[in-house]
N, C-alpha and C positions, 0 to 999 in steps of 0.2 A: 570529542566526537563531534560530528557536523550535525546541526539541527535540521530536521526536514521542514521544507516549506510546504504550504498546504497542497500545492498540485503533486509534490513527490509523495507525500502521505497518503493522499486519496489514491494515487497510482498503486502504491504498495498495498495499502488495505484491500483494493478492488483485486488485484493479483492473488492475494492471500485468500480471500474470500472464494474466488473462482477454483483456486487449489483445493480449498477445504471441501467444496460442495459440488465438486464434478463427479 
């Protein structure tokens, strides 16, 4: 599996948070 860099990880987390809390 490919490791995520900080930019990718923060983008994924931000997207996930928006999906959870919309």
